[in-house]
A tleap script that builds the chain and sets N, CA, C and O, in Angstrom:
source leaprc.protein.ff14SB
mol = sequence {
  NMET GLN THR THR THR ARG LYS PHE ILE ASP
  CYS ARG GLU PHE PRO SER ASP SER LYS CYS
  SER LEU THR ILE SER GLY THR GLU PRO GLU
  VAL LEU LYS ALA ALA THR GLU HIE ALA VAL
  SER SER HIE GLY HIE SER PRO GLY PRO LYS
  LEU GLU GLU ALA LEU ARG ALA SER LEU ARG
  ASN GLU LYS CGLN
}
set mol.1.N position { 76.528 254.883 217.805 }
set mol.1.CA position { 75.973 254.153 216.886 }
set mol.1.C position { 77.063 253.334 218.227 }
set mol.1.O position { 78.140 253.823 218.567 }
set mol.2.N position { 76.495 252.062 218.816 }
set mol.2.CA position { 77.747 251.370 219.592 }
set mol.2.C position { 77.792 250.339 219.305 }
set mol.2.O position { 76.782 249.637 219.321 }
set mol.3.N position { 78.785 249.960 219.002 }
set mol.3.CA position { 79.061 248.717 217.991 }
set mol.3.C position { 80.091 248.605 219.563 }
set mol.3.O position { 80.464 249.189 220.581 }
set mol.4.N position { 80.175 246.537 218.217 }
set mol.4.CA position { 80.402 245.406 220.113 }
set mol.4.C position { 81.915 244.826 219.648 }
set mol.4.O position { 82.425 244.475 218.584 }
set mol.5.N position { 82.336 244.926 221.049 }
set mol.5.CA position { 83.805 245.147 221.044 }
set mol.5.C position { 84.359 242.685 220.259 }
set mol.5.O position { 84.288 241.497 220.575 }
set mol.6.N position { 84.813 243.675 219.184 }
set mol.6.CA position { 85.546 242.084 218.479 }
set mol.6.C position { 86.878 241.364 219.062 }
set mol.6.O position { 87.947 241.927 218.823 }
set mol.7.N position { 86.889 240.236 219.762 }
set mol.7.CA position { 87.491 239.732 220.778 }
set mol.7.C position { 88.479 238.857 219.348 }
set mol.7.O position { 88.109 238.456 218.244 }
set mol.8.N position { 89.402 238.845 219.823 }
set mol.8.CA position { 90.567 236.936 219.172 }
set mol.8.C position { 91.305 236.224 219.907 }
set mol.8.O position { 91.366 236.393 221.125 }
set mol.9.N position { 92.018 235.260 219.223 }
set mol.9.CA position { 92.238 234.769 220.749 }
set mol.9.C position { 93.462 233.868 219.354 }
set mol.9.O position { 93.190 233.639 218.175 }
set mol.10.N position { 94.522 233.617 219.973 }
set mol.10.CA position { 95.558 233.552 218.851 }
set mol.10.C position { 96.058 231.915 219.911 }
set mol.10.O position { 96.269 231.989 221.121 }
set mol.11.N position { 96.141 230.797 219.240 }
set mol.11.CA position { 96.804 229.580 219.071 }
set mol.11.C position { 98.373 229.999 219.665 }
set mol.11.O position { 98.768 229.305 220.602 }
set mol.12.N position { 99.326 231.140 219.153 }
set mol.12.CA position { 100.226 230.747 218.718 }
set mol.12.C position { 100.927 231.239 220.476 }
set mol.12.O position { 102.062 231.527 220.855 }
set mol.13.N position { 99.555 231.133 221.198 }
set mol.13.CA position { 99.834 232.087 222.238 }
set mol.13.C position { 99.407 230.947 223.514 }
set mol.13.O position { 99.144 231.453 224.605 }
set mol.14.N position { 99.319 229.044 223.356 }
set mol.14.CA position { 99.849 228.134 223.581 }
set mol.14.C position { 100.850 226.915 222.808 }
set mol.14.O position { 100.857 226.479 221.657 }
set mol.15.N position { 101.680 226.602 224.035 }
set mol.15.CA position { 102.450 225.847 223.778 }
set mol.15.C position { 101.899 224.228 223.267 }
set mol.15.O position { 101.558 223.427 224.137 }
set mol.16.N position { 101.846 223.806 221.632 }
set mol.16.CA position { 102.139 222.160 221.282 }
set mol.16.C position { 102.901 222.402 220.392 }
set mol.16.O position { 103.291 223.476 219.934 }
set mol.17.N position { 103.218 220.930 220.024 }
set mol.17.CA position { 103.762 220.015 218.860 }
set mol.17.C position { 104.036 220.591 218.149 }
set mol.17.O position { 105.201 220.985 218.115 }
set mol.18.N position { 103.288 220.892 217.364 }
set mol.18.CA position { 102.203 221.761 216.252 }
set mol.18.C position { 102.226 222.646 215.569 }
set mol.18.O position { 102.067 222.810 214.360 }
set mol.19.N position { 102.559 223.605 216.858 }
set mol.19.CA position { 102.985 225.246 216.313 }
set mol.19.C position { 102.010 225.662 215.643 }
set mol.19.O position { 102.305 226.476 214.768 }
set mol.20.N position { 101.077 225.422 215.731 }
set mol.20.CA position { 99.976 226.339 215.419 }
set mol.20.C position { 99.925 227.973 215.583 }
set mol.20.O position { 100.034 228.570 216.654 }
set mol.21.N position { 99.705 228.669 214.068 }
set mol.21.CA position { 98.870 229.777 214.057 }
set mol.21.C position { 98.020 230.471 214.248 }
set mol.21.O position { 98.045 231.623 214.681 }
set mol.22.N position { 97.135 229.807 213.929 }
set mol.22.CA position { 95.574 229.936 214.134 }
set mol.22.C position { 95.508 231.110 214.668 }
set mol.22.O position { 95.936 231.241 215.815 }
set mol.23.N position { 94.869 232.420 213.852 }
set mol.23.CA position { 94.575 233.756 215.463 }
set mol.23.C position { 92.502 233.901 214.655 }
set mol.23.O position { 92.291 234.300 213.509 }
set mol.24.N position { 91.479 233.507 215.545 }
set mol.24.CA position { 90.285 233.903 215.615 }
set mol.24.C position { 89.902 235.009 216.303 }
set mol.24.O position { 90.093 235.411 217.450 }
set mol.25.N position { 88.927 235.687 214.706 }
set mol.25.CA position { 88.460 237.343 215.522 }
set mol.25.C position { 87.243 237.516 215.109 }
set mol.25.O position { 87.016 237.201 213.940 }
set mol.26.N position { 85.967 238.137 216.063 }
set mol.26.CA position { 84.182 237.895 216.282 }
set mol.26.C position { 84.588 238.485 217.413 }
set mol.26.O position { 85.457 239.016 218.104 }
set mol.27.N position { 82.637 237.815 217.092 }
set mol.27.CA position { 81.946 237.826 219.091 }
set mol.27.C position { 82.856 237.218 219.378 }
set mol.27.O position { 83.811 236.655 218.844 }
set mol.28.N position { 82.230 237.490 220.823 }
set mol.28.CA position { 82.898 236.223 222.039 }
set mol.28.C position { 82.650 235.236 221.394 }
set mol.28.O position { 83.253 234.314 220.847 }
set mol.29.N position { 80.967 235.820 221.653 }
set mol.29.CA position { 80.477 233.700 220.865 }
set mol.29.C position { 80.798 232.657 219.746 }
set mol.29.O position { 80.919 231.435 219.661 }
set mol.30.N position { 80.893 233.991 218.751 }
set mol.30.CA position { 81.672 233.802 216.861 }
set mol.30.C position { 83.505 232.548 217.802 }
set mol.30.O position { 83.901 231.384 217.739 }
set mol.31.N position { 83.942 233.862 218.506 }
set mol.31.CA position { 84.897 232.932 218.955 }
set mol.31.C position { 85.026 232.119 219.527 }
set mol.31.O position { 85.706 231.180 219.113 }
set mol.32.N position { 84.428 232.098 220.757 }
set mol.32.CA position { 84.621 230.716 221.636 }
set mol.32.C position { 83.592 229.609 221.005 }
set mol.32.O position { 84.184 228.644 221.488 }
set mol.33.N position { 82.427 228.970 220.243 }
set mol.33.CA position { 83.027 228.305 219.026 }
set mol.33.C position { 83.778 227.906 218.048 }
set mol.33.O position { 84.014 226.788 217.590 }
set mol.34.N position { 84.142 229.002 217.768 }
set mol.34.CA position { 84.861 228.197 216.393 }
set mol.34.C position { 87.044 227.983 216.977 }
set mol.34.O position { 87.923 227.340 216.404 }
set mol.35.N position { 87.126 228.874 218.306 }
set mol.35.CA position { 87.908 227.775 219.066 }
set mol.35.C position { 87.836 226.711 219.344 }
set mol.35.O position { 88.653 225.967 218.801 }
set mol.36.N position { 87.031 226.216 220.127 }
set mol.36.CA position { 85.992 225.279 221.437 }
set mol.36.C position { 86.580 223.849 219.927 }
set mol.36.O position { 87.254 222.824 220.023 }
set mol.37.N position { 85.583 224.822 218.179 }
set mol.37.CA position { 85.723 223.265 217.515 }
set mol.37.C position { 87.241 223.101 216.987 }
set mol.37.O position { 87.690 222.014 216.623 }
set mol.38.N position { 87.967 224.283 216.986 }
set mol.38.CA position { 89.346 224.502 216.197 }
set mol.38.C position { 89.975 223.556 217.388 }
set mol.38.O position { 90.445 222.644 216.707 }
set mol.39.N position { 90.230 223.265 218.582 }
set mol.39.CA position { 90.811 222.768 219.953 }
set mol.39.C position { 90.451 222.172 219.843 }
set mol.39.O position { 91.626 222.264 220.198 }
set mol.40.N position { 89.516 220.730 219.555 }
set mol.40.CA position { 88.993 219.700 219.719 }
set mol.40.C position { 89.789 218.906 217.941 }
set mol.40.O position { 90.637 218.097 217.565 }
set mol.41.N position { 88.848 219.785 217.448 }
set mol.41.CA position { 89.397 218.796 216.006 }
set mol.41.C position { 91.033 218.082 215.541 }
set mol.41.O position { 91.585 217.165 214.933 }
set mol.42.N position { 91.299 219.623 216.572 }
set mol.42.CA position { 92.996 219.816 216.164 }
set mol.42.C position { 94.183 219.736 216.280 }
set mol.42.O position { 95.257 219.672 215.681 }
set mol.43.N position { 93.284 219.777 218.026 }
set mol.43.CA position { 94.561 220.289 218.641 }
set mol.43.C position { 94.019 218.515 219.895 }
set mol.43.O position { 94.809 217.797 220.507 }
set mol.44.N position { 92.923 218.424 219.847 }
set mol.44.CA position { 92.294 216.941 220.527 }
set mol.44.C position { 91.961 217.440 222.098 }
set mol.44.O position { 91.940 216.926 223.216 }
set mol.45.N position { 91.740 218.618 221.558 }
set mol.45.CA position { 90.591 218.399 223.650 }
set mol.45.C position { 89.358 218.141 223.248 }
set mol.45.O position { 88.671 218.201 222.229 }
set mol.46.N position { 89.257 217.694 224.882 }
set mol.46.CA position { 88.285 217.459 224.799 }
set mol.46.C position { 86.851 218.530 225.164 }
set mol.46.O position { 87.226 219.179 226.141 }
set mol.47.N position { 85.759 218.870 224.891 }
set mol.47.CA position { 84.736 219.927 225.016 }
set mol.47.C position { 84.490 219.891 226.413 }
set mol.47.O position { 85.125 219.253 227.252 }
set mol.48.N position { 83.514 220.629 226.587 }
set mol.48.CA position { 83.526 220.608 228.022 }
set mol.48.C position { 83.469 222.286 228.574 }
set mol.48.O position { 83.602 223.388 228.041 }
set mol.49.N position { 83.229 221.835 229.770 }
set mol.49.CA position { 83.135 223.711 230.632 }
set mol.49.C position { 84.672 223.902 230.506 }
set mol.49.O position { 85.189 224.980 230.215 }
set mol.50.N position { 85.189 223.030 230.694 }
set mol.50.CA position { 86.498 223.407 231.770 }
set mol.50.C position { 87.615 224.154 230.598 }
set mol.50.O position { 88.303 225.119 230.931 }
set mol.51.N position { 87.691 223.381 228.796 }
set mol.51.CA position { 88.092 223.853 228.030 }
set mol.51.C position { 87.086 225.502 227.153 }
set mol.51.O position { 87.303 226.358 226.296 }
set mol.52.N position { 86.411 225.246 227.743 }
set mol.52.CA position { 85.587 226.781 227.120 }
set mol.52.C position { 86.239 227.747 228.366 }
set mol.52.O position { 87.298 228.233 227.968 }
set mol.53.N position { 85.940 228.128 229.636 }
set mol.53.CA position { 86.432 228.566 230.473 }
set mol.53.C position { 87.565 228.820 230.237 }
set mol.53.O position { 87.865 230.013 230.279 }
set mol.54.N position { 88.672 227.785 229.887 }
set mol.54.CA position { 90.266 228.170 229.407 }
set mol.54.C position { 90.439 228.982 228.713 }
set mol.54.O position { 90.959 229.990 229.193 }
set mol.55.N position { 89.986 228.978 226.732 }
set mol.55.CA position { 89.765 229.694 226.167 }
set mol.55.C position { 88.543 230.912 226.197 }
set mol.55.O position { 88.571 231.496 225.114 }
set mol.56.N position { 87.770 231.319 226.857 }
set mol.56.CA position { 87.924 233.029 227.608 }
set mol.56.C position { 88.078 233.413 227.980 }
set mol.56.O position { 87.925 234.631 227.892 }
set mol.57.N position { 88.851 232.441 229.344 }
set mol.57.CA position { 90.603 233.346 229.861 }
set mol.57.C position { 91.286 233.989 229.028 }
set mol.57.O position { 91.875 234.954 229.516 }
set mol.58.N position { 91.430 233.817 227.945 }
set mol.58.CA position { 92.642 233.610 226.530 }
set mol.58.C position { 91.730 235.161 225.399 }
set mol.58.O position { 92.285 236.060 224.767 }
set mol.59.N position { 90.196 234.862 225.581 }
set mol.59.CA position { 89.926 236.176 225.278 }
set mol.59.C position { 90.664 237.472 225.024 }
set mol.59.O position { 90.878 238.179 226.010 }
set mol.60.N position { 91.098 237.895 223.800 }
set mol.60.CA position { 92.166 239.406 223.969 }
set mol.60.C position { 91.216 240.383 222.874 }
set mol.60.O position { 91.023 240.361 221.659 }
set mol.61.N position { 90.708 241.312 224.115 }
set mol.61.CA position { 89.885 242.385 222.183 }
set mol.61.C position { 90.678 242.859 221.530 }
set mol.61.O position { 91.713 243.338 221.994 }
set mol.62.N position { 90.396 242.841 220.344 }
set mol.62.CA position { 90.536 243.551 219.358 }
set mol.62.C position { 91.058 244.853 219.323 }
set mol.62.O position { 90.285 245.774 219.587 }
set mol.63.N position { 92.401 245.136 219.006 }
set mol.63.CA position { 91.968 246.714 218.614 }
set mol.63.C position { 90.879 247.347 217.646 }
set mol.63.O position { 90.301 246.701 216.772 }
set mol.64.N position { 90.687 248.615 217.898 }
set mol.64.CA position { 89.720 249.180 216.498 }
set mol.64.C position { 90.566 250.223 215.885 }
set mol.64.O position { 90.178 250.819 214.880 }
savepdb mol mol.pdb
quit
């Protein structure tokens, strides 16, 4: 049985005034969607290709 590699992104890796400590994990599409929504609603980023590109570059593989 082949499993999908889970990904995660951790807000602590990004400097911010709010000192956000949220970590999001799941499949790549799930994490990108949730991280984009979080970046826009909680950190004031503008949605779009540049944000998604930056988030995708920040994804890490979750240890099995």
